C-alpha positions in Angstrom: 0.1 0.1 0.1 1.5 3.4 -1.2 0.3 6.0 1.6 -3.4 5.4 1.7 -3.8 4.0 -1.8 -5.0 0.6 -1.7 -3.6 -1.5 -4.8 -6.2 -4.0 -5.9 -6.5 -7.0 -8.2 -10.1 -7.5 -9.5 -11.7 -10.5 -10.8 -14.9 -10.1 -12.4 -16.0 -12.0 -15.9 -18.8 -9.7 -16.8 -17.2 -6.7 -18.7 -19.5 -3.9 -17.7 -19.3 -5.0 -13.8 -15.6 -4.9 -14.0 -15.3 -1.8 -15.7 -17.7 0.0 -13.6 -16.1 -1.3 -10.5 -12.5 -0.1 -11.9 -14.1 3.6 -12.1 -15.7 3.6 -8.7 -12.6 1.9 -6.7 -10.5 4.7 -8.8 -13.0 7.5 -7.7 -12.3 6.2 -4.0 -8.9 6.4 -4.1 -7.9 2.7 -4.6 -5.3 1.8 -7.6 -6.9 -1.3 -9.4 -3.4 -2.7 -10.6 -4.9 -5.7 -13.0 -8.3 -7.2 -13.9 -9.1 -10.6 -14.5 -11.9 -12.3 -16.3 -11.1 -16.1 -15.4 -9.7 -17.8 -12.3 -6.4 -18.4 -13.9 -6.0 -14.9 -14.9 -6.5 -13.8 -11.3 -4.0 -16.3 -9.8 -1.4 -14.9 -12.5 -2.2 -11.4 -11.9 -2.0 -11.8 -7.9 1.3 -13.3 -8.3 2.7 -10.8 -10.5 1.3 -7.7 -8.9 1.4 -8.5 -5.3 -1.6 -6.3 -4.3 -3.0 -5.5 -0.9 -6.2 -7.1 -1.7 -8.1 -9.3 -4.5 -11.6 -8.8 -5.2 -13.0 -12.0 -6.3 -16.3 -13.1 -8.0 -17.5 -17.0 -7.0 -18.6 -18.0 -10.2 -16.3 -17.6 -13.1 -15.4 -19.3 -16.6 -15.3 -22.0 -17.8 -18.1 -23.6 -15.4 -19.4 -20.8 -13.7 -19.4 -22.8 -10.3 -16.7 -22.2 -7.8 -13.6 -21.3 -9.9 -13.4 -17.8 -7.7 -13.3 -19.7 -4.3 -10.7 -22.2 -5.6 -8.4 -19.2 -6.7 -9.2 -17.3 -3.7 -8.0 -20.6 -1.7 -4.6 -20.8 -3.5 -4.0 -17.1 -3.4 -4.5 -17.7 0.3 -2.3 -20.5 0.5 0.5 -19.5 -1.3 0.5 -15.5 -1.0 -1.4 -15.2 2.7 -0.2 -11.6 3.0 -2.6 -10.9 0.2 -6.0 -10.1 1.5 -8.9 -11.6 -0.5 -12.5 -10.1 -0.4 -15.2 -12.4 -2.3 -18.0 -10.3 -3.4 -20.6 -12.3 -5.1 -24.4 -13.0 -5.6 -24.2 -16.2 -3.8 -23.4 -17.8 -0.9 -23.0 -21.5 0.5 -21.3 -22.2 3.9 -19.1 -24.9 2.1 -17.4 -21.9 -0.1 -17.0 -20.0 3.3 -15.6 -22.8 4.9 -12.9 -23.7 2.3 -12.1 -19.9 2.1 -11.4 -19.8 5.9 -10.2 -22.9 6.3 -6.4 -21.5 7.2 -8.1 -18.7 9.6 -10.1 -15.5 9.0 -7.3 -12.7 9.1 -7.4 -10.8 5.9 -10.5 -12.2 4.6 -14.2 -10.9 3.3 -17.1 -12.3 2.1 -19.7 -9.6 0.7 -23.2 -10.0 -1.0 -23.5 -7.8 -4.2 -26.8 -6.9 -3.2 -26.6 -5.9 0.1 -23.7 -3.3 -0.4 -25.5 -0.1 -0.5 -22.7 2.5 -0.6 -19.3 2.4 -2.2 -17.6 3.7 0.8 -18.7 0.8 2.7 -17.1 -1.6 0.1 -13.9 0.5 0.5 -13.6 0.5 4.0 -14.1 -3.4 4.0 -11.3 -3.4 1.4 -9.2 -1.5 3.6 -10.1 -3.8 6.7 -9.4 -7.1 4.6 -6.1 -5.5 3.4 -5.0 -4.6 6.9 -5.6 -8.6 8.2 -9.3 -7.9 9.3 -12.3 -9.5 8.6 -15.3 -8.4 6.7 -18.6 -10.7 6.4 -21.9 -10.0 5.4 -24.4 -10.6 8.1 -26.0 -13.3 6.1 -22.5 -15.3 5.9 -22.6 -15.1 9.7 -26.0 -16.2 10.3 -25.4 -19.4 7.8 -22.1 -20.1 9.5 -23.8 -20.0 13.0 -26.5 -22.3 11.8 -24.2 -24.9 10.1 -22.0 -25.5 13.3 -21.8 -26.6 16.7 -21.4 -24.0 19.4 -19.6 -24.4 22.8 -18.7 -21.4 24.5 -20.6 -19.4 21.8 -23.9 -21.0 23.8 -22.8 -18.9 26.9 -23.3 -15.6 25.2 -26.6 -13.9 26.2 -28.3 -12.5 22.9 -26.8 -8.9 23.3 -23.3 -10.4 23.4 -23.9 -12.6 20.9 -25.2 -9.6 18.6 -21.9 -7.7 19.5 -19.7 -10.8 18.7 -21.5 -11.1 15.4 -21.0 -7.3 14.4 -17.5 -7.9 15.4 -16.9 -10.7 13.3 -18.3 -8.3 10.4 -15.6 -6.1 11.1 -17.6 -3.3 12.9 -15.7 -1.0 15.5 -17.3 -0.4 19.1 -18.5 2.9 17.9 -20.1 1.1 14.7 -21.6 -1.5 16.9 -23.0 1.3 19.4 -24.4 3.1 16.5 -26.3 -0.3 15.2 -27.6 -1.2 18.5 -28.4 2.0 19.4 -26.3 2.1 23.0 -23.5 3.9 24.1 -19.8 3.1 23.4 -19.2 2.5 26.9 -22.1 -0.2 26.8 -20.5 -2.0 24.0 -17.2 -1.9 25.8 -18.8 -3.7 28.6 -20.3 -6.1 26.1 -16.9 -6.6 24.1 -15.4 -7.3 27.7 -17.8 -10.2 28.7 -17.2 -11.8 25.1 -13.4 -11.6 25.8 -14.3 -13.4 29.4 -16.2 -16.3 27.8 -13.8 -17.1 25.3 -11.1 -17.0 28.0 -8.8 -14.1 26.3 -7.2 -12.5 29.2 -5.3 -8.8 28.5 -1.9 -8.8 26.9 -0.2 -5.8 25.7 1.2 -8.3 22.6 -2.2 -10.0 21.8 -4.9 -8.7 19.7 -7.9 -9.9 21.6 -10.8 -8.6 19.2 -9.1 -10.7 16.4 -8.7 -13.9 18.8 -12.5 -13.2 19.7 -13.4 -13.2 16.3 -11.5 -16.0 15.4 -13.3 -18.3 18.3 -16.4 -17.3 17.4 -16.1 -18.2 13.6 -14.5 -21.2 14.7 -17.1 -22.4 16.9 -19.6 -21.8 14.3 -18.0 -24.6 12.1 -15.2 -22.5 10.2 -12.2 -24.4 9.6 -13.6 -27.9 10.3 
């Protein structure tokens, strides 16, 4: 990343959508260093450009099934420093689990029809490029329904809401606004989540990231 300019590789087989996204991202200060219409082109472009983040559609040529997910898995295994944000019309729990099999750091999965503002999408890109997580609420819900829960079951309904919003990548301020509570109240809920996930305070550890990892792990990710 040069300054605050994000270097992006964009994989989308629709020419109109691809060119439109290039213009939108460029207007928001992102540098789209390469585009790809196939999964093979995506992997090659990421290997050559080493971007901060790759934006990937799930269904790409030739079969339009899961080429994008398979390419994303390859990128995460070979170039783990590159963030991957899947941007698709479709979501299947199995796809998300494959994408996050080696952890949730630097991963995003957003549904096209639910992103209503370009600024939200760019914020998610920066979050993923920085090693964070950006998950659509529907993705989190499906993961929770598909998996077995342990410590998650000890969370109160409000603590669960906070943990889910943390997993989506929201800050305490954003969570407070969405739940219409004070930031101090959110801090208490977050502290309760840390305690129930047995995450003691440490200067070296990022407990927020660890809490998200634990939350998603107990939802069935990575099995």
